[in-house]
N, C-alpha and C positions, 0 to 999 in steps of 0.2 A: 491612804487610810482605809481600813475595812472594819466594819462592825457586824456582829452576829447577834440576832435577837431570836430567842426560842419562843415558839407559840404552840398552842394546842394542835394547830393544823400543820406543823412543820417548823421550818426555819426561814428567817429572812436575813440575807446578807447585804450589806451596803458596800459598794466598791466605788472608789474615786480615782479617775484617771485625769491627767493634766494636758497631755499633748493632743491638740485638736486634729493635727494632721494624721496622727496614728489612729485616733478615734474614727476618723472618716473611713479608713480602710477596715478597721475592726468591725464597725457597725454595718458597713455595706450600704449600698444605695437603698434608700427607703427602709433602712434597718433590716435588710434581707438576711444578713449574716446572723444578727441577733435572733431572728425568727427561726433560722435553721438550728442554732444552738439550743433554743427552747425545745424544739422537737427532739433533738438528739438526747438531751439530758433530762427531759421531762420536767422542766421548771418554767416559771414565768419570769420574764425579764422586763423591767420597767426602766426606761432611760430618760434622763433629763440632763442634757449637756454632758459633762464628764462623769456624771453620777449614775451608777446602775444599782437597781434593787433586784436581788434574786430571791424568789420565793418558791418553796417546795419542800419535799422530804429532805431531811438533813444530809443524807449521803449524796443525793443528786445535786443539791445546792453546793456542797463542798467540791464535787467533781466539776461542776460548771464554773465555780469560782477559780479553781486551779487552772482550768482550761483558758478562761478569759485572761488571767494574769500571764500565762505563758504566751498566748497569742499577742498580747500587748507588747511583751518584751521582744518577741520575734520580729514584729513589724517595726518596733523602735530601732532594731539593728539593721534596718534597710530591706527587709524581705517584702516583696510585693505579692499579695495574695492572687492566686489563680482560681478559676472556677473549679469547684470540687475540693479545694484545700481544706475547708472547714470539716467536712466529713472525714477526710483522710487524717487530718490532724487530731480529731477527736478519738479516732481509733488508736492512734499512737499513744495518746495520753492515758486513755482508759484501759487498753488491752496490753500494750507493750511497756507501759510505765517508763517511758524514756523521754527526757526533755526534748521539746520540739526543736530547739536550737541545734541539737546534735544531729538531727535529720535534715531539716530544711535549709540550714546554712552550710551544708556540706556541698560546696560547689564542684560540679564535674567539669564544666567549661562555660565560657561566656560566648554566646553566638555573635555573629557579625551584626545582628540586629540589637545588640546590647542587652539581650535577655539572658539572665542567669539560668542555667540548666542544673538542677539539683534533684536529689532523690526525694520521693514523696512518701516513703514508707520504710520500715525497718529492713524489709527484704531488699529493697532497692539500695539502701545504704550498705548492707552486707555485700551486695552484688558489686557495687563500685569499689569497695575495699578489696574484694577478691580480685577484681581486674587489675588493681594497682599492685597487688602482692604476687599474683600467680601468672604464669605464661599461658595457661590454657584454662578457660572458665566456661562452664556450661550454665546457661540461664534457662530454667525449665518452668513453664507455667502457662496459664490461660492467656487469651488475647487481651490486650489493653493494659498489661502490667508493666510496660516500659522496658521490656527486655531488649528489644532491638534498638529503640530510641536511645537508651542510656549507653548501649554498646557503641552506637554511632558517635555519641557525644564524647565518650572516652577515646575513640579513634581520632576524632578531630582534635581533641585536646593534646593527645600524644604527638600528632603530626605538627600542630602549630608550635609546640614546645620543642620540636626537633628530636623527640625521643625515637621516632621512626622516620624513614624517608618516604614511605608511601602507605596508602590505605587501599586494602583490597576487600571488596564487598561481593559476596556471592550467595546464591541460594539455588536449590535444585528446581529445575523447570518441570514440575510434576503437575499434571492436569487434575483439576478438581471438578470432574464431570464433563470436561471438554477435551478434545484431542487436538494437539498442536497442528497436526497435519491438515485439519479442516479449516484452520484459520488462514486468512489471506496474507500475502506479503512474503518478504524474505525471512531468513532465519532470525535476524536481529529484530525485525518487526514483530515476529511471532513471540520472541522471548521478552520483549520490552515490558509487557504487562506484569510478568513475573518479577522483574527487577525494579519496577516503578516504586514500590514502597520504600526501597532503600534510597532511591533518588529523592523521594519526597522528604525523608528524614534528613538527608544531606543538605538539601536546599533550605531546610528550616534552620540550619546551624551555620551555613556558609553562604556568602553572597553568590548569586547564580552565575555571574560572569567569572568570578574567581574559581568556582567549582568547575565550570566548563573548561577554563584554561588548564586547570590541573589535570582534568581527565584527558584533554588533548595531549598533554605532555606525558601521560602515563603515571603521574604521581598519585592519582586516584583512579582505581580500576573497578568497574562493576561488570561482572560476567557470570554466566551460568556455572554451576559447580563442575559440569563436564569439562570446562575449559581449564580446570586446575590440574588435570592429570599430567604427570611427567615433569611438573615444575618444582623448584625449590624456592620457597618464599622467605628470603632474608630481609632483615631490617624493615619489617612490615607489621602493620596492625591489620589482622584479617578477621572479618566478621562473616560467619556462616549463619544465615537466617533460614527459618523454616526447616530446621534440621530433622524434624520428625519425619520428613519426606525423603530422607536419604536412606539408601539401602545399606546393609552391612558393609558391602564392598566400597561404596562411595564414602562412607564415614571413615573407614580405615585409610582410604586414599587421601582424603582431605587432611586428616590428622598427621599423616606422615609427610605432608608437604612443608611443614613448619621448619624454617631455617633458623640461623643464628640471629639474635637480637630482635626476635619477633614475638608477637602475642597473638593469640587466637581466642575469639569469643564465639561460642556456639549457642544459638538460641532456638527454642522450639516449644511446641505445645503438644504433648503426647496424646491429648484427646482429639486432635484434628489430623490424624494420619490419612493421607490420600493414596497410599500405596495399595497395590492389589492384595487380596486376602492372603496369598501365599508368600508375601514378602514381609520380612521382619524389619521394623524401623531401626535404622542405624543408631538413632539417638537412644532408644531404649537399650539396645545392646551395649552401647558405649558406657551408659550409666552403670550397668551391672559388671562390666569388665574393668573399668578404669577407676572406680571408687577406691580411695586409699593410696593412690599414687601421689607421691610428693610433687607439688607443682601444678596439680590439676585440682580444680575446685568445682563443686556442683552447688548451685544456689537455686532453691525452689521458691516459686511464687504461688500465691493463692488468690482467690477472688477478692480478698480484702485489699490487695495491692493494685486493683484495677484503677486506672486514672483516666478512663474515658467517661462517656456519658453514664450517669447513674444507672440507666437501664441495662447497661452491659453486665454489671454485677448481678442483677436479677436474672438476666438471661442465662448466665453461667450457672447460677444456683438451680434454675429450672432444669437445665440439662443434666446437672449432677444428680438430681432426684428422679430422673426419668426412669 
């Protein structure tokens, strides 16, 4: 039941919710979620059990009411809130005008830790849909937007469901201010830091022992981009990370490795190119050359898709206005 009372100082809406288990998540510990919703929508929220009173300007109150109802339905259907979900969900409701269920309940895969991995924004949803429909997908955008993580989730999902026989994860070993030759150790020890982010994502979705066994058997391979030369990658899900640091020659080499029954997802941030000044990014060139080819899709992310610490979005904004 919901009531609306108009006053000279705006509008008051009364909302009544029944499921205490859902309310616990919706309100957050010490009502932290309600406080965040107040700040986002510029309203005052008063809670008493399952009853909420929203006070403020009519438009803001209506937006907050719609958001709370959608969040309640979302949690009622089994969704578990993660840190940062309130802000991301508010953007979807107010800017994209899309039901939250269409985004947050779009399961990519379920990790071995029983955690559901799902998109957190419209761009992420479009990205997942593109990966399912197309054999080559480019995910381009700033750090923290889930490009690599969701590509990894899609790869694990395809492998577990036997759509592919192996996963191949690769990225160029390009130095960001340091030279590989000055680092101690063997070649593998030198390139390990460049491949570590891919391993971290893999271990977040798959049991460590199982992932290790699959790597030992060659069913999961993590290697520098240079190791892809001369190969044909059949029946595989291939992820190329940090593609902004590929040269034109490297990108062409990678894209022409794709064999039958395979998918490739290429991710990169064109604002963080570490190549020398006289080298053109293979990612930028690929976007200009390959747009419009049937079977290849480009998905662009922005700062509103960032799913890391809230400060990351502000950092991106600061550098955009530099």
